C-alpha positions as CSV (number, residue, x, y, z in Angstrom):
1,M,-101.3,34.8,22.3
2,D,-98.6,33.0,24.0
3,N,-97.1,35.0,26.8
4,A,-93.8,33.3,26.4
5,I,-91.1,35.6,25.0
6,A,-88.4,33.8,23.1
7,V,-85.1,35.3,22.4
8,A,-84.1,35.2,18.8
9,T,-81.0,33.3,18.0
10,P,-78.4,35.7,16.8
11,T,-76.4,35.1,13.7
12,T,-73.2,33.1,14.4
13,L,-70.1,35.1,13.6
14,V,-67.4,32.9,12.0
15,P,-64.2,34.9,11.3
16,A,-62.5,34.1,8.1
17,A,-59.1,32.6,8.5
18,P,-56.5,35.1,7.2
19,G,-53.7,33.9,5.0
20,L,-50.1,33.2,6.1
21,G,-48.8,36.4,4.6
22,T,-51.5,38.4,6.3
23,R,-50.8,36.7,9.7
24,L,-47.1,37.3,9.3
25,A,-47.6,40.9,8.3
26,A,-49.8,41.4,11.3
27,L,-47.1,40.3,13.7
28,P,-45.2,42.8,15.7
29,M,-41.8,43.9,14.4
30,K,-40.0,42.1,17.3
31,S,-41.8,38.8,16.5
32,R,-41.0,39.1,12.8
33,V,-37.3,39.8,13.4
34,S,-37.1,36.9,15.8
35,L,-38.8,34.5,13.3
36,G,-36.4,35.6,10.5
37,L,-33.3,35.2,12.7
38,G,-34.5,31.8,13.9
39,V,-35.1,30.5,10.4
40,A,-31.7,31.7,9.1
41,A,-29.9,30.2,12.1
42,L,-31.7,26.9,11.7
43,V,-30.7,26.7,8.0
44,A,-27.1,27.5,9.0
45,V,-27.1,24.8,11.6
46,L,-28.5,22.2,9.2
47,A,-25.9,23.1,6.6
48,A,-23.1,22.7,9.2
49,I,-24.5,19.3,10.2
50,T,-24.6,18.3,6.5
51,L,-21.0,19.4,5.9
52,W,-19.8,17.6,9.0
53,S,-21.5,14.3,8.1
54,S,-20.2,14.5,4.5
55,Q,-16.6,14.9,5.4
56,G,-16.1,11.2,5.9
57,D,-12.7,9.5,6.7
58,Y,-9.5,11.0,5.4
59,K,-6.4,9.0,4.6
60,V,-2.8,9.8,3.6
61,L,-2.3,10.5,-0.1
62,Y,1.4,11.2,0.1
63,A,3.8,11.6,3.0
64,N,7.3,13.0,3.5
65,L,7.1,15.2,0.4
66,S,9.5,18.0,-0.4
67,D,8.1,21.5,-0.4
68,K,8.2,21.7,-4.1
69,D,6.3,18.4,-4.7
70,G,3.8,19.3,-1.9
71,G,3.0,22.6,-3.5
72,A,2.6,21.0,-7.0
73,I,0.3,18.3,-5.6
74,I,-1.9,20.9,-3.7
75,S,-2.2,23.0,-6.8
76,Q,-3.3,20.0,-8.8
77,L,-5.8,19.0,-6.2
78,S,-7.3,22.5,-6.1
79,T,-7.6,22.4,-9.9
80,M,-9.4,19.1,-9.7
81,G,-11.7,20.3,-7.0
82,V,-10.7,17.6,-4.4
83,P,-10.9,18.5,-0.7
84,Y,-7.7,18.0,1.2
85,K,-6.1,18.8,4.5
86,Y,-2.7,18.4,6.3
87,S,-1.7,16.1,9.1
88,E,-0.1,17.3,12.3
89,G,3.2,18.9,11.4
90,G,2.3,19.2,7.7
91,S,4.3,16.0,6.8
92,A,1.4,14.3,4.9
93,I,-1.5,15.3,2.6
94,L,-4.9,13.8,3.5
95,V,-7.8,13.3,1.1
96,P,-11.1,11.4,1.4
97,A,-10.5,7.7,1.8
98,A,-12.7,6.8,-1.2
99,N,-10.5,8.9,-3.6
100,V,-7.0,7.9,-2.5
101,H,-6.2,5.3,-5.2
102,D,-8.0,7.2,-8.0
103,L,-6.0,10.4,-7.1
104,R,-2.7,8.6,-7.0
105,L,-3.3,7.3,-10.5
106,K,-4.3,10.7,-11.8
107,L,-1.4,12.4,-10.2
108,A,1.0,9.8,-11.5
109,S,-0.2,10.4,-15.1
110,A,0.5,14.1,-14.5
111,G,4.1,13.2,-13.4
112,L,3.5,13.9,-9.7
113,P,5.2,13.7,-7.3
114,K,8.5,14.3,-9.2
115,G,10.7,13.9,-6.1
116,S,14.0,15.6,-5.5
117,V,15.8,12.8,-7.2
118,V,16.0,12.7,-10.9
119,G,16.9,9.7,-13.0
120,F,17.3,8.9,-16.7
121,E,14.5,11.4,-17.5
122,L,17.3,13.9,-17.7
123,M,18.3,12.4,-21.0
124,D,14.9,13.3,-22.4
125,G,15.6,17.0,-22.3
126,A,19.0,16.8,-24.1
127,K,19.8,20.1,-25.7
128,F,21.2,20.5,-29.2
129,G,24.9,21.2,-29.3
130,Q,25.8,20.0,-25.8
131,T,29.4,18.9,-25.4
132,Q,30.6,15.3,-24.7
133,F,31.5,16.3,-21.2
134,Q,27.9,17.6,-20.6
135,E,26.4,14.4,-22.0
136,R,28.6,12.2,-19.8
137,L,27.8,14.3,-16.7
138,T,24.1,14.0,-17.5
139,F,24.3,10.3,-17.8
140,Q,26.2,10.0,-14.5
141,R,23.5,12.1,-12.7
142,G,20.8,10.0,-14.2
143,L,22.6,6.8,-13.1
144,E,23.0,8.1,-9.6
145,G,19.4,9.1,-9.4
146,E,18.2,5.6,-10.5
147,L,20.4,3.9,-8.0
148,T,19.1,6.3,-5.3
149,R,15.5,5.4,-6.1
150,S,16.3,1.7,-6.0
151,I,18.0,1.9,-2.6
152,T,15.4,4.1,-1.0
153,S,12.7,1.5,-1.9
154,M,14.1,-0.7,0.9
155,A,12.0,-0.8,4.0
156,S,14.7,0.4,6.4
157,V,16.1,3.2,4.3
158,Q,14.6,6.6,4.6
159,N,16.9,8.4,2.2
160,A,20.0,7.7,0.3
161,R,22.7,9.5,-1.8
162,V,24.9,7.8,-4.4
163,H,28.2,9.3,-5.6
164,L,29.8,7.7,-8.6
165,A,33.4,8.4,-9.7
166,L,33.5,7.4,-13.4
167,P,36.9,8.1,-14.9
168,N,37.1,9.0,-18.6
169,Q,38.1,5.9,-20.5
170,N,40.7,6.5,-23.2
171,G,42.3,3.9,-25.4
172,F,45.6,5.7,-25.5
173,F,46.2,5.2,-21.8
174,R,48.1,2.0,-21.0
175,E,46.6,1.8,-17.4
176,Q,42.9,2.7,-17.2
177,Q,41.6,4.1,-13.9
178,K,38.9,2.0,-12.4
179,P,35.5,3.5,-11.2
180,S,34.4,3.7,-7.6
181,A,31.2,4.5,-5.7
182,S,30.1,5.8,-2.3
183,V,26.6,5.3,-0.8
184,M,25.3,7.5,2.1
185,L,22.2,6.0,3.8
186,T,19.7,7.6,6.2
187,L,17.9,4.9,8.1
188,F,14.6,5.1,9.8
189,P,14.8,5.5,13.6
190,G,15.2,2.1,15.2
191,R,16.0,0.3,12.0
192,T,19.3,-1.4,11.1
193,L,20.8,-3.2,8.1
194,D,22.3,-6.7,8.5
195,R,25.3,-7.9,6.5
196,A,23.2,-9.5,3.8
197,Q,21.3,-6.2,3.1
198,V,24.6,-4.2,3.0
199,A,26.1,-6.8,0.6
200,G,23.0,-6.5,-1.5
201,I,23.4,-2.7,-1.8
202,V,27.1,-3.2,-2.7
203,H,26.2,-5.8,-5.4
204,L,23.4,-3.5,-6.8
205,V,25.8,-0.6,-7.3
206,S,28.7,-2.7,-8.6
207,S,26.5,-4.5,-11.1
208,S,25.1,-1.2,-12.4
209,V,28.4,0.3,-13.3
210,P,30.7,-1.4,-15.8
211,E,34.1,-2.7,-14.4
212,L,33.2,-1.5,-10.9
213,N,34.8,-3.8,-8.3
214,P,32.5,-4.5,-5.3
215,K,35.5,-3.7,-3.0
216,A,35.5,-0.2,-4.4
217,V,32.0,0.5,-3.1
218,S,31.7,2.2,0.3
219,V,28.4,2.2,2.3
220,L,27.9,4.6,5.2
221,D,25.0,5.4,7.5
222,Q,23.9,8.8,8.8
223,T,26.3,8.5,11.8
224,G,29.3,8.0,9.5
225,A,29.8,4.4,10.4
226,L,31.2,2.2,7.6
227,L,28.7,-0.6,6.9
228,S,30.4,-2.3,4.0
229,G,33.6,-3.3,5.9
230,S,33.9,-6.7,7.7
231,P,34.2,-6.8,11.5
232,E,37.8,-7.9,11.2
233,D,38.6,-4.7,9.3
234,N,37.0,-2.1,11.5
235,G,37.1,-3.8,14.8
236,S,33.5,-3.0,15.6
237,G,32.9,-6.4,17.1
238,L,29.8,-8.4,16.3
239,D,27.6,-7.3,13.5
240,A,23.8,-7.4,13.4
241,Q,23.6,-10.9,12.0
242,Q,25.9,-12.3,14.7
243,L,24.0,-10.6,17.4
244,Q,20.8,-12.1,16.1
245,Y,22.4,-15.5,16.1
246,V,23.5,-15.1,19.8
247,N,19.9,-13.9,20.7
248,Q,18.4,-17.0,19.0
249,V,20.7,-19.4,20.9
250,E,19.9,-17.8,24.2
251,T,16.2,-17.7,23.5
252,Q,16.2,-21.3,22.5
253,F,17.9,-22.4,25.8
254,N,15.5,-20.2,27.8
255,K,12.5,-21.8,26.1
256,R,13.8,-25.3,26.8
257,I,14.2,-24.5,30.5
258,L,10.7,-23.1,30.8
259,D,9.1,-26.0,28.9
260,I,10.7,-28.6,31.3
261,L,10.3,-26.8,34.6
262,D,6.9,-25.1,34.2
263,P,5.0,-28.3,34.8
264,V,7.1,-29.0,37.9
265,V,7.0,-25.7,39.7
266,G,3.9,-24.2,38.1
267,R,3.3,-21.5,35.6
268,D,4.7,-18.0,36.5
269,N,6.7,-19.5,39.3
270,L,10.0,-19.6,37.3
271,R,12.4,-17.1,35.8
272,A,15.4,-18.2,33.7
273,Q,18.1,-16.4,31.8
274,V,20.9,-18.0,29.8
275,T,23.9,-16.1,28.6
276,A,25.9,-17.6,25.7
277,D,29.5,-16.8,24.8
278,I,29.7,-17.5,21.1
279,D,33.1,-17.8,19.3
280,F,32.9,-16.3,15.8
281,S,36.7,-16.3,15.1
282,R,37.9,-18.1,12.1
283,T,41.1,-20.3,12.4
284,E,42.7,-22.2,9.5
285,S,45.9,-24.4,9.8
286,T,47.8,-26.4,7.2
287,S,50.3,-29.2,8.0
288,E,52.5,-31.6,6.0
289,E,53.9,-34.9,7.2
290,F,56.5,-37.1,5.6
291,R,57.1,-40.7,6.7
292,P,58.4,-44.0,5.1
293,N,56.1,-46.6,3.7
294,Q,54.5,-48.5,6.5
295,G,54.0,-52.3,6.7
296,E,56.1,-55.3,5.6
297,N,54.3,-55.9,2.4
298,A,53.9,-52.3,1.4
299,E,55.4,-51.8,-2.0
300,A,57.5,-48.7,-2.5
301,A,56.4,-46.4,-5.3
302,V,59.3,-45.8,-7.7
303,R,59.7,-42.1,-8.6
304,S,62.8,-42.4,-10.9
305,M,65.4,-45.0,-11.9
306,Q,68.9,-44.5,-13.5
307,R,71.1,-47.4,-14.8
308,T,74.7,-47.0,-16.2
309,E,76.6,-49.9,-17.8
310,Q,80.3,-49.5,-19.1
311,N,82.6,-52.2,-20.8
312,G,86.3,-51.7,-21.7
313,Q,89.6,-53.5,-22.5
314,N,93.2,-52.3,-21.7
315,G,96.7,-53.6,-22.9
316,S,98.4,-54.3,-26.3
317,G,97.4,-56.8,-28.9
318,A,98.9,-60.3,-29.6
319,T,102.7,-60.4,-29.9
320,G,105.2,-62.8,-31.3
321,I,105.9,-64.5,-34.5
322,P,102.8,-65.3,-36.4
323,G,102.2,-69.0,-36.6
324,A,100.7,-71.9,-34.8
325,T,102.2,-70.9,-31.5
326,S,100.8,-67.5,-31.5
327,N,97.4,-68.7,-32.5
328,Q,97.0,-71.0,-29.4
329,P,94.3,-70.1,-26.9
330,P,95.4,-68.6,-23.7
331,V,96.1,-70.7,-20.7
332,A,93.5,-70.5,-17.8
333,A,94.5,-68.1,-15.2
334,T,95.6,-69.4,-11.8
335,A,95.7,-67.5,-8.6
336,P,97.8,-68.6,-5.6
337,L,96.2,-69.2,-2.3
338,T,98.3,-66.5,-0.7
339,G,100.0,-63.5,-2.1
340,A,99.3,-61.4,-5.1
341,S,98.1,-62.9,-8.2
342,Q,100.4,-63.2,-11.1
343,P,99.7,-61.6,-14.4
344,L,98.2,-63.8,-17.1
345,Q,100.9,-65.2,-19.3
346,T,100.4,-65.9,-22.8
347,A,101.5,-68.9,-24.7
348,Q,104.5,-67.0,-25.9
349,G,105.3,-66.0,-22.4
350,G,104.0,-62.5,-22.5
351,A,101.5,-60.9,-20.1
352,A,97.7,-61.1,-21.1
353,S,95.7,-57.9,-21.8
354,N,93.2,-56.5,-19.0
355,S,89.4,-56.0,-19.7
356,T,87.1,-53.8,-17.5
357,S,83.3,-53.7,-17.0
358,R,81.2,-51.2,-14.9
359,K,77.4,-51.1,-14.0
360,D,75.7,-48.4,-12.0
361,S,72.0,-48.5,-11.0
362,V,70.2,-45.6,-9.1
363,T,66.5,-46.0,-8.0
364,N,64.5,-43.2,-6.2
365,Y,61.4,-44.2,-4.2
366,E,58.5,-41.9,-3.1
367,V,58.1,-41.2,0.6
368,D,54.5,-40.9,2.1
369,K,53.3,-37.3,2.4
370,T,50.2,-36.1,4.3
371,V,48.7,-32.6,3.9
372,R,46.1,-31.6,6.5
373,V,44.0,-28.4,6.4
374,T,42.0,-27.6,9.5
375,R,39.3,-24.9,9.6
376,N,37.4,-24.2,12.8
377,A,33.7,-23.7,12.6
378,T,32.4,-20.2,13.4
379,G,29.5,-19.7,15.9
380,T,30.6,-22.4,18.3
381,V,29.5,-22.1,22.0
382,R,32.5,-21.1,24.1
383,R,30.7,-20.9,27.4
384,L,27.2,-21.0,28.9
385,N,25.9,-19.3,32.0
386,A,22.4,-20.2,33.2
387,A,20.6,-18.6,36.1
388,V,17.2,-19.9,37.3
389,V,15.0,-18.5,40.1
390,V,12.2,-20.6,41.5
391,N,9.3,-19.2,43.6
392,H,8.4,-20.6,47.0
393,R,5.8,-23.4,47.1
394,T,2.3,-22.3,48.0
395,N,0.3,-24.4,50.5
396,T,-3.4,-24.0,51.4
397,D,-4.7,-25.4,54.7
398,A,-8.2,-26.7,55.5
399,K,-9.3,-23.3,56.5
400,G,-8.3,-21.8,53.2
401,K,-5.3,-19.9,54.5
402,V,-2.5,-19.6,52.0
403,T,1.2,-19.9,53.1
404,T,4.4,-20.1,51.2
405,V,7.3,-22.4,52.1
406,P,10.8,-22.7,50.5
407,L,11.9,-25.7,48.6
408,T,14.1,-28.4,50.2
409,P,17.8,-28.7,49.2
410,D,17.0,-32.0,47.6
411,E,14.4,-30.4,45.3
412,L,16.7,-27.6,44.3
413,Q,19.4,-30.2,43.5
414,K,17.0,-32.1,41.2
415,L,16.0,-28.9,39.5
416,E,19.7,-27.9,39.0
417,T,20.4,-31.3,37.5
418,L,17.6,-30.9,35.0
419,V,18.9,-27.4,34.0
420,R,22.4,-28.8,33.4
421,E,21.0,-31.5,31.2
422,I,18.9,-29.0,29.3
423,V,21.8,-26.6,28.5
424,G,24.4,-29.3,27.9
425,Y,26.6,-28.5,30.9
426,N,30.3,-29.0,30.2
427,E,32.6,-28.5,33.1
428,K,35.8,-28.4,30.9
429,R,34.2,-25.5,28.9
430,G,33.7,-23.5,32.1
431,D,29.9,-23.6,32.1
432,S,28.0,-22.3,35.1
433,V,24.5,-23.2,36.3
434,K,22.8,-21.7,39.3
435,V,19.3,-22.5,40.7
436,I,18.1,-20.6,43.7
437,N,14.8,-20.5,45.6
438,A,13.3,-17.1,46.5
439,P,9.8,-15.7,47.1
440,F,8.4,-13.7,44.3
441,K,7.1,-10.2,45.1
442,V,3.5,-10.0,44.1
443,E,2.6,-6.6,42.8
444,P,-0.8,-5.4,43.9
445,V,-3.3,-5.1,41.2
446,A,-3.9,-1.4,40.5
447,V,-7.6,-0.7,40.5
448,D,-8.6,2.1,38.1
449,N,-10.8,4.4,40.2
450,T,-11.0,7.0,37.4
451,P,-14.6,8.2,37.0
452,L,-16.4,7.3,33.9
453,W,-16.4,10.8,32.6
454,K,-12.6,11.1,33.0
455,Q,-11.7,7.8,31.2
456,P,-9.7,8.3,28.0
457,Q,-12.1,6.3,25.8
458,V,-15.1,8.2,27.1
459,L,-13.3,11.5,26.5
460,D,-12.5,10.5,22.9
461,L,-16.1,9.5,22.3
462,L,-17.3,12.8,23.7
463,R,-14.8,14.8,21.6
464,A,-16.0,12.9,18.5
465,A,-19.7,13.6,19.3
466,A,-19.2,17.1,20.6
467,V,-19.6,18.9,17.3
468,P,-22.8,17.1,16.2
469,A,-24.3,17.3,19.7
470,A,-23.6,21.0,19.9
471,L,-25.1,21.6,16.5
472,A,-28.2,19.7,17.5
473,V,-28.6,21.6,20.8
474,V,-28.2,24.9,18.9
475,A,-30.9,23.8,16.4
476,L,-33.3,22.9,19.2
477,A,-32.7,26.2,21.0
478,I,-33.4,28.1,17.8
479,V,-36.6,26.2,17.2
480,F,-38.0,26.5,20.7
481,G,-36.5,30.0,21.5
482,L,-37.2,31.9,18.3
483,I,-39.3,30.1,15.7
484,R,-41.9,28.5,18.0
485,P,-43.0,31.6,19.8
486,A,-43.3,33.5,16.6
487,L,-45.4,30.8,15.0
488,K,-47.5,30.5,18.1
489,T,-48.3,34.2,17.9
490,A,-49.2,34.0,14.2
491,R,-51.5,31.0,14.6
492,V,-55.2,31.9,14.5
493,E,-56.6,28.4,15.0
494,M,-59.1,28.2,17.8
495,D,-58.8,25.8,20.8
496,P,-61.3,23.0,20.3
497,K,-62.1,22.9,24.1
498,G,-64.4,26.0,24.1
499,N,-62.2,28.8,22.9
500,N,-64.5,29.4,19.9
501,L,-65.9,32.9,19.8
502,D,-68.9,31.7,17.9
503,A,-70.1,30.0,21.1
504,V,-70.4,33.3,22.8
505,V,-73.0,34.7,20.3
506,A,-74.7,31.4,19.5
507,D,-76.2,30.9,23.0
508,D,-79.8,29.7,22.5
509,E,-80.9,30.4,26.0
510,L,-84.7,31.3,26.4
511,L,-85.8,34.1,28.7
512,P,-88.5,33.3,31.3
513,I,-92.2,34.1,30.5
514,V,-93.5,37.4,32.1
515,E,-97.1,37.3,33.3
516,P,-99.3,40.5,32.9
517,G,-99.2,42.8,35.9
518,K,-96.2,41.2,37.4
519,L,-92.6,42.3,37.2
520,P,-90.2,39.8,36.0
521,Q,-87.8,38.5,38.5
522,L,-84.3,38.9,37.2
523,E,-81.9,36.3,38.2
524,A,-78.3,36.8,38.6
525,P,-76.4,35.9,35.4
526,R,-75.0,32.5,35.5
527,A,-71.3,31.9,34.7
528,S,-71.0,30.7,31.2
529,T,-68.2,28.3,30.4
530,H,-68.1,29.7,26.8
531,L,-67.6,33.2,28.1
532,T,-64.8,32.0,30.4
533,G,-63.1,30.2,27.5
534,A,-63.4,33.3,25.3
535,R,-61.8,35.5,28.0
536,A,-59.0,33.0,28.4
537,F,-58.4,32.8,24.6
538,A,-58.4,36.6,24.4
539,K,-55.9,36.8,27.2
540,D,-53.6,34.1,25.7
541,N,-53.9,35.3,22.1
542,P,-54.3,39.1,22.1
543,A,-53.0,39.4,18.6
544,A,-55.6,36.9,17.2
545,V,-58.4,38.7,19.0
546,A,-57.1,42.1,17.7
547,N,-57.2,40.7,14.2
548,I,-60.8,39.5,14.6
549,V,-61.9,42.9,16.0
550,R,-60.0,44.7,13.2
551,G,-61.8,42.5,10.7
552,W,-65.2,43.3,12.2
553,V,-64.5,47.0,12.2
554,N,-63.2,47.0,8.6
555,G,-66.2,44.8,7.5
556,E,-64.0,42.0,6.4
557,I,-65.8,39.6,8.8
558,A,-69.6,39.5,8.5
């Protein structure tokens, strides 16, 4: 018989893993409440992140709408289920950028926005039995609305009102009254209308109303200034187009000076300013000159000629006894050298009869005539003033020291000569050109010492990322503060490094052999790593150990 006593290996106890529902039900009430709140908060945070990321970019659908149109559009968007929001001040309606064009087409098909201005659509709702006066008034309102829409489509016009005075035309009146119109404009801040644009508005209104003279159209701005009158009528001086021409002339002279002198004195070492006095007055003169024909061989032009010829005979007829004597021809008349002539004697001794003849001739000749019409051109330069400032010359010595020295008088004279040639200096016109030399003040470069976390672009980036980052931090806090401790308590999985309770009872250690007649010498129990691990596991996971003990007591674990 072998004296060795062997210790039988006990049966290994392997606890059955309880289900998730059982483990959750076994948790304390505090852990279960914490787990529920954590899951609900995490779902809410995930939903908020999803909504934030799905908002996308919003763009303006309509701006500067009236309250009536804004309410109608919002009602239509709510019916269509489209998200929207207002801009700062509520002057614009914003919708997702991907739906802007589609929504505009759909709202246009619904007749939105209608606008506060109505046009010829007033004629669509004509009522039965309306009088002629009502029909004419409706037509006038529609025409005013159409003209207002056309004028407000201009880029510089914010709003407009058109007033038409259309007299009642009647064929029984000998003198018909002519129509007239007035246009009130509200311009955008900083915008102006030049003469051509105002003339276009006048032509648009006058062409839309029959028999409306363009002179009978008045255009005013929001300040009450008359825009349709010429500068000669209102005495307002130069208009926008003339001011623009003056600016172009001065800018052109400045550019010429800089292009010529920059290579000589260096870039950023020159400042030039030219002031032009432009004459926009219109002068017209007419003169007539009369002078005789010039030159010896110049033929005179005959304008009219009158010729009168008259023949006559005075005295009695032949006298005397008829016969041969009385039929003789008359004797030739003789005139004495001195004294009065004697009357002609006939052959019978009587005086001869007197005959008269008269010729008149009148000739009128054309005289040279010169008609001269002189019109002075507008926009001529009346006077030019040019001022040029040149910086001191910069010299660098061998040691790298930088010094500035002024230009010599000869150099300044050469620069002034160049400027005079550039601007077309005319002493008779009273032009003035001045070139001076002065040191330029160098402004120190401002260094931005603003910390990175205070810079505007960084602040904008932080504001944009604040909401997503805050939601992410809240989600992590919920996971690690509520959900993870509750799940750690409910976990019954054993630690693979020795925290297995089966190792405690599955120790196959053999007891020493006891000889007969001798007492066995008991040794102090050795520290077991398995026992230490079991104790540590029970300390860290009391709930799991309690579940195992409860299973043993209830017989659920064999």
